[in-house]
N, C-alpha and C positions, 0 to 999 in steps of 0.2 A: 314295774320294769325289772327284769332280771339282769344283773351284772355278773359276769363270770370273770374272775381275776386269775390269771395263770401265775405260776411260780416266779416268772420274770417281771411281774407287775403289769402285764398287758391286760386290757379289759375288752371283753366281747359282750355285745348286747344287740338286741333288735332295736334299732333307732326309733325313738319317738321324742317328744319334747317334754316328757315328765320331769327329767333332770337336766340342768344345764351342763351337758357333757363336756363343753369346752373347759370347764373348771378342772377336769381330770388331766388335762394336757392336750397335746396336739392330736387331732382326730384323723383317722383314716376311714372314710366312709365308702363302702362298696355295696353295690346292688346285690341282694340275695335272690331276687326273683323278678319275674315280669308277670303282672296280672293284667290280662288283656281280654277283650271280647273276641268271640269267633264270628264267623259269617252268619250263624244262626241266632246271634244276639245273646248267646250264653257266655259265661266267663270261665277262663282257665288260669291256673297259676303254674308258670314254668319256673321250676326251681333249679334248672341246669346251671346257673351261675355258681351254685354251691355244690354241684354234683348230685342234685336231687332229681326227683321225677317231675312229670307233668301231672297236675291234679285237675280234676274236673271232667266234664264241664259242670258248671253250677248255674242255677237260674239267676242268681244275683251277684253283683260285684262284692257285696259285703260277705256273702257265703264263701267266695273265693279268697277274700282277704283273711277270713277266719281260718280257713284250711291252711293257707300259706303260713300264718303265724303259728298255728299248732304244729305243723311239720317242722318249721325252723326251730321252735323251742324244744321239740322232742329229739330231733335228729342232727341239728347243726350247732346250736348254741353252746353246748358243752363239749363239742369236739373241735379240735383244731390246734 
């Protein structure tokens, strides 16, 4: 898990349960994307909640989730 700490002490990360984040203080959790199936049974990742693109379609949900994580780590995590 990558934690990005800004000069004011704020922390940004992609949420998972690797670390007990509540120990860092009060949390503000916001959705970064929506991974959903389309009518053809393929999967897309909509990153519009963080100003990003729509990715996909992908044959599997796990492929969409991997693309989502990669995009967020490369384009969103360190910016803000």
